[in-house]
SEDREN-487165 format. One record per residue: residue in three letters; x, y, z of N, C-alpha, C in turn. Coordinates in steps of 0.02 Angstrom, whole numbers, plus 50000, padded with zeros to 5 digits. Example, Ala and Ser with C-alpha at 12.3 -4.5 7.8 and 13.67 -1.06 7.14 Angstrom:
% SEDREN-487165
ALA506604971650390506154977550390506604983550390 SER506424988850354506844994750357506455000250394 
This chain:
% SEDREN-487165
MET524645114550690524495121150717524165125350664 PRO523605128750679523265132750628523705138250602 PHE523575140250541523945145650510523475149550464 CYS523715155250440523305159550398523685161550336 LEU523355161350279523625163850217523195169750195 GLU523495175450182523125181450167523395184750105 ILE522955187050063523135190450001522925197750006 ALA523335202249981523205209349992522825212649935 SER522905210549873522595214249819522425209649762 ALA522005211949718521775208049660522225209349601 GLU522865207849605523335208649550523305202449506 PRO523545202949443523515197149398524035191849414 SER524195190949477524665185849498524455183349567 PHE524645177349582524445174349645524955176249699 THR524725179149754525155180849810524895177449872 TRP525315176949922525115173349982525405176850044 GLY525135175350101525375177850164525225173050221 LEU525585173650275525475169550334525295173950393 LEU524765172150428524555175750487524405170750543 TRP524705171850600524605167450657524515171850718 SER523925171550749523795175750807523495171550862 GLY523585173750924523315169950980523515172851046 SER523345169251099523505171551167523545165551213 TRP523965166251264524005161451319523905165351384 ALA523555162451432523405166051494523395161351553 ASN523475164351612523425160551674523255165451730 SER522965163051784522825167051843523035163151905 PHE523215166751957523435163452018523355168252076 ARG523415165552136523395169652197524085169752228 ALA524265175552254524915176352284524955172252348 ALA525555169752363525655165452421525465169252485 GLY525085165852528524915168752593524345173752591 GLN524045174952532523525180052528522825177152534 ALA522745170652526522075167752531522125160752560 GLU521695159352607521685152752637521365147752590 ASN521595141552595521335136052555521385137352480 GLN521855141652460521975142952390522695141152374 GLU522775137552320523445135352301523835141052270 ALA524395142852300524795148352275525155146252212 PHE525415151152176525765149952113526405146052127 SER526485140352092527065136052104527555136152047 GLY527355138851990527805139051933527775132751891 GLU527415127551914527385121351876526935121951815 ASP526385125751822525925126651766525945134051746 ILE526415135651702526515142651684525915145351646 PHE525645141451599525075143651560524495138851570 ALA523915141551587523325137351597522975135751531 GLY523005140251485522665139151421522665145351379 GLY522405144751318522405150551274521945149651215 THR521995154051168521585153851108522015155051047 LEU521805152350991522105153650927521565155950879 ALA521665161650847521175164250800521545166050736 ASN521385162750681521765163450620521305164050560 ARG521575166650506521175167450446521605165950385 GLY521325162250339521655160850275521275164050219 ASP521635167450173521295171050120521725170750057 PHE521455167550004521795167149939521395171249888 ASN521735175549851521405179349799521785178549734 PHE521415177549680521725176949615521335181349566 GLY521665186349538521335191049494521395189249421 LEU520855190349384520835189449312520635196149281 PRO521115200749272520935207549251520615207949182 ASN520795203449138520505203649071519745202249072 LEU519545198349122518835196749130518495201049183 GLY518895205149218518625209249272518385205149331 LEU518725199449344518515194849397519045194249451 LEU518825192849511519265191249567518985185049601 LEU519395179849607519185173649640519495173549710 ARG519095171749759519325172049828519115165749866 VAL519585163049904519455157349949519705159350018 GLN519285158450068519455160450136519305154950186 ALA519695154550238519565149950294519715153550359 VAL519235153350406519315156450471519305151050524 ASP519775151350569519855145950620519945149150688 LYS519585146450738519675148650807519595142550852 ARG520045141750900520025136050946520355137851012 VAL520195133951063520485134951129521005129551141 LEU521515131251179522045126551198522135126751273 PRO522195120851306522125114251277521405113051253 PRO521295108051209520625106751182520115105651237 ASP519515108351227518975107951275518365105251239 ASP518085099651265517505096651232516905101351233 ALA516865105751283516295110251289516345115951238 ARG516945117451213517035122851165517395120051103 ALA517015117651057517305114550997517625119950953 PRO518135118150914518445122850868517935125550818 ILE518025131750798517605134850747518015135350683 PHE517785132050632518125132350567517595133950514 THR517665139550481517165141750432517505143550367 PRO517435139450315517715141250250517255146050213 GLY517535149750165517155154450125517415154750054 PHE516985156650008517175157149938516825163249908 GLY517165166649862516865172449831517105173549760 ILE516655176049718516825178349651516595185649646 TYR517065190149632516915197249627517035199449554 TYR516595203649529516705206349462516555213849462 ASP516945217549422516845224649415516595226349345 GLY516555232649329516265234549266516735234449207 SER517355231849216517845232249162517815226149116 GLY517565220449140517565214349099516915213549062 PRO516855208049024516235206748986515635205649031 VAL515735202549090515175201549136514965208149167 GLY515465212049190515315218349223515025223549177 SER515215223349112514945228249066514185227449057 PHE513945221349070513225219949063512865220449130 LEU513185218149184512865217949250513115223249298 GLY513625227049281513905231849329514395228449376 LYS514365230149441514805227149491514395222449535 GLY514685216949555514325212249598514775206949627 ARG514475202349663514855196949695514405191049711 LEU514705185049710514385178949731514785176149789 LEU514475175349847514815173449908514515167149938 ARG514935163149970514715157350007515125156850071 GLY514795157250129515145156850193514755160650246 VAL515075161850303514775165950355514865173250335 LEU514315177050334514325183650303514215189150354 ASP514545194850343514385201150376513905204950331 GLU513465208850362512995212750322512995219950347 GLU512865224550301512815231650317512175234250285 GLY512005240450302511425243550273510775241650308 LEU510225241550272509565240250301509525233650338 PRO509765227950311509715221650349510075221850416 ALA510625225650421510985226150484510635230850533 ARG510335236150509510015241050553509405238150588 ILE509095233150560508485230250589508615223750626 ARG509245222450642509445216650682509755219250747 ASN509555216450805509815218550870509765226050879 VAL509165228750871509085236050868509285239550932 TRP509185236550991509345239951053510075239151071 VAL510425234551040511145233751052511535239151014 LYS511295241050956511645246050915511515253050942 SER511945257650923511855264650941511275267650901 ALA511075273650918510505276950885510635277450810 PRO510115276650769510195276450696510245283450664 PHE510785287050680510885293650650510975293150575 VAL510825298550539510885298550466511605297050445 GLU512095300150478512795299450458513085292550474 LYS512735288550514512985281950531512735276450484 ARG512285278150439511995273250394512475271550337 LYS512465265150317512895262750264512475259550209 PRO512735259350148512375255850095512315248350110 ALA511805245150084511715238050093512265234250057 MET512585229550092513135225750063513255219550106 SER513505214150075513695208050110514415206550094 GLU514775203750143515485202050134515635196050178 LEU516145192150159516355186450200516605189050268 LYS516375185950320516575187850388517295185650400 THR517715190050425518425188650434518595186350505 GLU518085185550548518195183050615517725177150627 ALA517955172450668517555166450682516925168350721 SER516375165250704515735166550738515395159950755 SER515185159250817514835153250838514085154050833 SER513835160150819513125161450817512845161950747 LYS513255162950697513025163650628513175157450588 GLU512715155750543512795149950499512995152350429 SER513265147650390513475149250322512865150750278 GLU512955155350231512445157250183512755158050115 THR512335157950064512535159449996512205166049976 CYS512605170649949512345177249933512545179149862 LEU512065181649824512195184549758511995191849761 TYR512485196249751512375203449753512515206249683 LEU512025209649655512085212549589512035220049594 GLY512595223549581512585230749578512415232949507 LEU511815235349497511575236849429511965242549398 PRO512065242449332512455247549299512145254549308 GLN512585259549309512355266449313511965268249250 TRP511375271249260510965273349204510785280649215 GLY511155285149183511055292249195511235293949267 HIS510755296849303510865298449374510645292849420 PHE510435287149392510145281849433510625275849437 SER510605272549495510965266249505510545262049553 GLY510705255649558510325251349602510675244749615 TYR510355240549654510635233949670510065229149684 ALA510215222849680509755217449699510175211949730 SER509925208849783510305203549817509845197949838 THR510135191949842509785185949865510245182149911 ARG509985180149969510365176150017509965169950034 ILE510295164250037509975157850053510405154150104 ASP510115151850159510505148050208510465140650192 ASP510765136550236510795129350223510115125950225 ASP509625129150257508945126450258508515129150201 LEU508835132550154508505135250095508005140750112 ASN508125144250167507715150050184507975156050145 PRO507545159550107507785164950065507755171750101 ALA508165176450077508145183450098508295187650036 PHE507855192350021507925196349961508005203749979 GLY508435207049944508525214249954508575217849888 PHE508375224149887508435228149826508485235449846 GLY508745239449801508805246549815508915250449752 VAL508735256849753508845261349697509045268149725 GLU509495271549690509745278049713509845282649654 THR509705288949664509825293949613510275299349641 ASN510775301549603511265306449625511305312149575 TRP511365318149602511505324049561512175326849584 GLY512715324349555513375326349576513515323949647 ASP513895327949684514065326149753513615329749803 ASN513095333249780512705337449824512035334449844 TYR511735330349801511065327849816511035320349802 SER510695316749845510575309549833509915307549866 LEU509555302949834508925300349860508925292849847 GLY508835288849900508865281649893508305278049929 PHE508115272249903507605267949933507875260849937 ASP507715257349992507915250350003507315246250022 GLY507345239850005506825235150026507145228450045 PHE506805224750089507075218450113506495213750132 TYR506585207350117506085202250136506435195750152 THR506215192350203506465185650219505915181650251 GLN505995175150248505535170550282505925164350303 LYS505715161450357506045155350382505595152050434 GLU505825146650461505475143250516505895144050579 LEU505625147550628505995148650690505985142450733 ALA506535141250768506595135350811506125136050871 ALA505945130350900505525130350960505875133951017 ARG505485137251059505775140951115505455138651180 LYS505885137551230505655135551296505655141551342 ALA505205141451391505195146751441505815146251485 SER506095151851505506705151851546506555150451619 GLY505925150751640505755149351710505005148951717 TRP504775147551779504055146851791503685153351776 PHE503995158951791503655165351782504005169451727 SER504235166051676504585169451622504105173851582 ALA504345179851563503935184351522503855181651451 ALA504335177751427504305174851360503995167851365 PRO503415166751334503085160151340503435155051297 PRO503345148551312503615143351268503235143351202 LEU503585142251147503285142451081503545136651039 PRO503135133950996503355128450952503735131150892 GLU503965126750849504235129050786503685132850749 ARG503875138350718503365142650689503625146350628 ASP503175147850583503345151650523503485158950541 PHE503955161950503504155168750516504245172350450 ARG503945178250445504025182450386504215189450408 PHE504605192650365504885199150385504945203650324 TRP504675209750329504725214750276505045221050305 ALA505445224550264505755230750286505845235450227 PHE505795241950240505885247050189506275252850219 GLY506695255950179507085261550202507135266950149 ALA507215273150171507285278850125507765283850155 ALA508155287150113508635292150137508715297550085 PHE508735303750108508855309550065509425313450096 ASN509935315150056510525318550081510735324250035 THR510895329950065511235335450031511855336950072 GLN512225341950051512845343450087512715345750159 ASN512165349350170512025352050237511375349550267 PHE511075344450237510445341950264510365334650246 GLY510095330650292509965323650279509345321350316 LEU508975316750285508365314150315508325306750297 ALA508185302350346508175295150333507665291850379 SER507395286050356506905282450396506895275150373 ASP506755270650421506665263550408506005261250440 LEU505685256350410505085253350437505115245850426 ALA505015241950479505055234650474504425231650505 LEU504175226250474503585222750497503755215350502 SER503615212350560503745205250570503095201650585 GLU503065195450564502475191250576502705184250592 ALA502565182050653502765175350676502155171650701 PHE502065165550677501495161450697501505160250772 ALA500935160850805500845159850876501195165150918 PHE501465170350887501775175750925501475182450905 GLY501285183150841500945189250820501335193450771 ARG501035199150755501325203850707501475210350743 ASP502045213350727502225219750758502725223350714 MET502925229550736503315233850693503905236950731 TYR504395238950692504955243150716505045248750665 GLY505175254750689505295260250644505795265150673 ASN506155268550629506605273850651506595279650603 ALA506805285450626506845291450585507425295650611 ALA507755299050566508335303050585508395309150539 ILE508685314450567508785320550529509485323350545 ARG509795326150494510455329350502510425336350474 ILE510685341250513510715348150491511445350450495 GLY511715352750438512415354850436512885349050424 ASP513515350650415514025345550405514695347750435 LYS514995352950407515625355650433515575363150436 PRO515825366150490516115362950550515595360650600 TRP514965363350597514445361450644513975356350613 ARG513745351650654513245346850632512795344950691 PHE512145345150678511655343050729511265337150702 SER511205331850742510855325750721510345323850773 LEU509775321350749509235319150793508975312450765 ALA508865307650810508625301050788508135298350840 ALA507655294350817507185291050861506985284350831 ASP506875279350873506635272950849506185269750901 ALA505745265250879505265262050923505125254950898 ALA505005250450944504835243450927504255241250971 GLY503825237050944503275234150982503495227951019 SER503095225751068503275220051110503295213551071 ARG502945213051014502925206950975503365207350913 TYR503765212450909504215213050852504775207850856 VAL504895204350801505435199550794505915202150741 ASP506545202750758507005206150714507245201750656 ARG507685204550616507955201250556508245194450571 GLY508555193550630508865187250647508395182150680 GLY507765184050693507295179450724507245180150799 ALA507555185450829507535186550901507055192250916 ALA506735191850975506275197050997506645201851044 PRO506815207951021507205212551063506805215751118 GLY506145215451115505725218551166505505225551145 ALA504955227851177504685234351160505135239851187 GLY505105245651156505485251351179505415257351133 PHE505595263051159505615269251121506245273051141 ARG506605275751092507245279051106507285285551065 MET507545290751098507685297051064508405298951079 ALA508765301151028509465302951037509625309250996 SER510085313151020510305319150985511065319750990 ARG511355323150942512085324150941512245330950910 LEU512655334850945512905341150920513655340650915 GLU513925342050855514645341250843514945347550814 ARG515565348750834515975354150805516675351350793 ARG516925352350732517585349650714518055355250693 TRP518695354150711519225358850695519765355250655 VAL520275359050635520835356050600521235351650648 ARG521635347150620522085342650657521695338750711 SER521125335950690520735331250731520415334350793 GLY520355340850796519995343950851519255342850845 SER518905341550901518185340250897517855341550965 PHE517215343150961516775343751019516135339951003 ARG515885336051052515285332051040514865331851103 PHE514215333251095513735332951150513185328051129 ASP513095322651168512625317351153512105316651208 THR511485315151189510965313151236510595307151209 VAL510405302651253509995296751236509485295751291 PHE508845295151273508315293851321507895288051296 ARG507705283551343507325277651325506725276851371 SER506185273951342505585272451381505355265351363 PRO504905262451403504665255651388504295254951323 GLY504025260551297503655260251234503475267151211 PHE503255267551149503075274051120502505277251159 GLY502585283551178502075287151216502125286251291 GLU502595282151316502675281151387503225285651414 ILE503255286151481503725290651514504445287851506 PHE504915292251491505615290251488505855288151557 ASN506185282351561506455280051626507195278451624 ARG507515279651568508235278951563508515284651521 GLY509095287151539509385292651501510125293451513 GLU510455296451465511175297751471511345303951431 ALA511785308051458512055313851423512805313851431 SER513165315351377513895315151380514185320851339 ILE514775323151360515145328351325515855325751313 TYR516105326751253516785324851236517115330651200 PHE517735332251221518105337751190518825335651178 ARG519065336851117519755335551100520025341651061 PRO520505345351089520765351151054521185349050994 SER521275353650948521705352250891522405350450913 ALA522695345450882523375343550899523855349250882 PRO524385350150921524865355450906525175354450837 SER525275359850801525585359350735526315357450743 PRO526625354550691527325352550696527795358350714 LYS527595364450697528015370250713527925372650784 ASN527375370650816527225373050884527115367350933 ARG527535362350929527465356650975527625358751046 LEU527175356651092527255358251162527485352151201 LEU527895353351252528125347851294527545344851334 PHE527095349251357526515346951396525895350351368 HIS525365346451353524745349451331524155344851347 PHE523585348051355522955344551368522725341251303 SER522505334851306522345331051245521605329551236 ARG521225328351291520525326551283520185326451351 ALA519515326851350519135326451412518425324151396 SER518115320751443517425318551434517055318351501 LEU516405319051497515975318651556515315315351535 ALA515065310851576514445307351560514025306451624 LEU513375307951618512895307051672512345302451647 SER512135297551689511615293051667511175290951725 ARG510565288851708510085286451758509685280651729 ASP509565275551771509125269951754508585269551807 ALA507985271651790507435271951838506895266851822 ARG507075261251791506575256151777506275253251841 VAL506665253251895506415251351961506465257452005 PRO505925261452014505985267852049506275267252119 LEU506125261752155506385260952222507145260052223 LYS507425258052166508155257052161508415260452098 THR508285266852093508505270752035509265271352037 GLU509595269551982510325269551979510575275851944 ASP511015279551977511315285551950512065284451942 SER512365287451891513085286751881513375293151850 LEU513995294451867514375300151841515065297651824 GLN515305299151763515965297051741516325303151711 VAL516955304051730517365309551704518045306851683 MET518355310151635519015308251612519365314351583 ALA520025314851595520435320151566521095317151545 GLY521345319051486521965316351461522465321851447 PHE523115320051454523665324751445524235321251409 ASN524625325051373525235322551341525835326351369 PHE526345322551385526965325451410527545322451370 GLY527735325951317528235323151272527975316851238 SER528335311351246528125305051217527685301051266 TRP527525303951323527085300651372526375303151363 ARG525895298551366525185300251364524855297551428 THR524465301851460524175299851523523445302051526 SER523055298651567522355300551578522165299051650 LEU521715303051676521435302151743520685301451736 SER520395296951775519675295751769519365294451837 GLY518705295551840518335294351901517625292151883 ALA517335287751924516655285351912516295284751979 LEU515715288151984515315287952044514645284652029 HIS514455279752071513825276152062513425276752128 GLY512785278252121512355278852179511655276852162 ARG511215277152212510515275552202510075280952233 SER509505281852201508995286452227508355282452237 ILE507945284852283507335281152301506725285452283 PHE506285282752241505665286052222505085281352235 ASP504505284152246503905280052255503735276552190 VAL503385270952196503215267052137502795271152088 ASP502355275652114501925279552070502245285952046 GLU502865287252066503225293252043503525291951973 ASN503665297551939503985297151874504635301151876 PRO505175298151902505805301951907506065303951839 LEU506405309551837506715311851775507215306751751 PRO507295305851685507775300951659508485303651659 PHE508615308351703509275311551706509405313151779 PRO510005311851805510135312451878510205319651902 LEU509655323551896509615330051928509345329151998 PRO509495333652045509265332752114508505331752117 PRO508275326952158508685322652202509035317052163 ALA509665316052177510075310952143510635308852189 PHE510895302852178511445300052218511285300252293 GLU510655298452310510455298752380510805293452422 THR510965287752391511315282352426511955280852389 PHE512505280752424513165279352393513245271952379 GLU513455270252318513585263352300514335262052290 SER514655265952248515375264952237515685271052205 PHE516335271652213516725276952179517395273952159 LYS517585275052097518215272552072518625278252041 ALA519255278852062519715283652033520285279652001 GLY520485281751942521005278051907521435282551864 GLY521975279651841522435283151797522775278451749 GLU522985281051692523315277051641523895280851612 LEU524445277351600525055280351573525305276151515 ASN525445279351458525665275951398526305279051372 TRP526755274851348527385277251319527575272651261 SER527785275651207528005271651149528615275051118 LYS529075270851097529685273251066529925267851018 GLY529925269450953530155264450905529695258450904 ILE529975252650917529595246450913529295244450980 VAL529415248251034529205246351101528635250851124 SER528115247851154527565251551184527435248751253 ILE527335253251302527205251251371526625255451397 SER526165252151432525605255751463525495252851533 ALA525265257151578525115255151647524465258351668 LYS524045254451702523405256951728523335255051801 THR523025259451839522885257951909522235261251929 GLY521895258351977521265261052000521125258952071 TYR520735262952106520545261452175519795262352181 THR519445256952203518715257052206518485256752278 ILE518055261352297517745261552363517035259252355 LYS516845253952391516175251252386515815251752453 ALA515165252852450514755253252510514695246452542 GLU514865245952606514795239852645515195234052617 LYS515715235552577516165230352552516885232852555 GLU517345228052548518055229952550518235234252490 ASN518665239152503518935243152448519435238952408 ILE519495240352344519895236152300520375240452259 TRP521005238252256521495240852210521515236352148 ASP521595239352090521735235352030522305238651992 ILE522685234551958523285236951924523415232551863 ALA523695235551811523855231851750524445235151715 VAL524895230951690525475233351652525495229351586 ASN525545232851531525535229751465526135232151426 ALA526525227551400527115229151360527085225251295 SER527255228451240527245225051175527835227351133 VAL528035222951088528585224351041528315223050971 LYS528415227950926528195227350857528795228550812 PRO529185223350797529795224250757529655226750687 GLY529055225550661528885227650593528165226150579 LYS527955227350517527265226050498527095218550503 TRP527605214350506527485207150505527265204350572 GLY527295208350627527065205350689527125209650751 ARG526805207350803526825210550868526765205150922 VAL527145205950977527115201451035527015205751097 GLY526525203951139526385207851199526285203551260 LEU526415206451319526315203151383525945207951429 LYS525395205551458524995209551504524965206051572 ILE525135209651624525095207151693524595211651730 ALA524085208651760523555212651790523305209451854 SER523015213551897522695211151958522075215351970 ASP521485212151970520875215851985520695215452059 GLN521095211752098521025211552171521725211852202 PHE522055217352190522745218252211522785218252288 PRO523275214552318523795210552285523635203052285 GLU523015201052302522865193952311522855190052245 LYS522505192752195522385188952135522725192152075 TRP523065187952034523435190351976523265186251915 ASN523365189251857523325185451795523805188551745 TYR524025184551699524475187151647524285183851581 THR524375187651527524175185451460524725187151410 LEU524925182151372525405183051318525025182951252 THR525095188151212524755188551148525265189251092 TRP525085186951033525535187650976525135188050911 ARG525435191350863525155191750795525755191850748 LEU525845186550710526415185850666526165184650596 GLU526445188250547526235187350478526805188950430 THR526765185850374527245187050320526875186050254 ASN527125188950201526795188250136527315188350081 SER527095187050021527555186349964527715192949929 ARG527435198449952527555204749918528255207449932 
């Protein structure tokens, strides 16, 4: 049975821990609720499950300023399935800081081997439309680290990251990544700081590889079949930040043989910080742009804005808008606006038995097909009653009809919701006391020309201590005909 060993800190002694997590699940139909369906008999209590574990050994050498790390990540399904092979990815790392003989010359850095997570410029230019808008405050410095979860889509790489020593107000880094096919990726950056008030940084990135052959998905596929082809990718980023102002931008250029050359770019601005902050971001990609990972995300243009106000004790207000079009200079055909409000939590001296905790509202429209323009409205309100937390929610979906040559607004202002599609009302109740937590959810969905559906879920968990948690969830998304239940656990111990 897989297990996990985890180390918490880089102390001058070897420590260990055990982590074992997973789930078992099954689904069944209630007796008499469906014809030609086998009702639950109790003979097969669990149909199958998953195990996801991680092993991590760290050994610190403080006199040398080094930390040695060995990691193993394992994920598998039970019972074994030939179609889904187990994922086992080992990793190794050497970390050094500025205190030892190596760090005094090179600064801080790391040498990694395994499946890697990445942040900063290389991450911002991968899967651009999957990620949220590239606001200034959401950007992170470029960095690589061993991935702590199993991944079936990423391959192992070797990475050398050199954090160059501080020289006056200047600092920098350089990195090299190489995969098993010896495809290189290079990154570099430099930053200058004047105390905590001003910073100016630049990043660069380059990679090249041979992309695998691609087949068309159908006779009339928009993506043509392509052979194996050379791929080159360049990217540059810049950011300027002060306490009350920020400005950032990225530019990426891709070149793939038999596919062409194209670009992706983004820009963002931040005004203010506390208590008010206004952020604006925009990005665009060409139809032939191929991202950092070798995938073509498609053409598009996006603009987003965010207005925030923060108070003491986690109080906040946020207003967001996002609008998208098929390309730069074209009419917006998708949009969303949302409002979120959370009042400051009551102070310990003024605790209330009942108080309002949060609320949100979101309106969106997808008019890519004018004849079937999709409109949606979602609302939610939360309340606390002693140790009970509850929320009520509603979601309305409809369609509007516009002529093909019309340009409907990317926001569901009248005319909107001309045709009813569905409406769902739901509620959630949570209670926790000591080591026990219980939550219950229910919802009722009304669909046009279809049967209305009840759904219900109850989740209970016990957490005796930091060493583990065990939970059981019983749910039905077609109440009362169809049910499923899932047992989850996370157990760990360590030598500390």
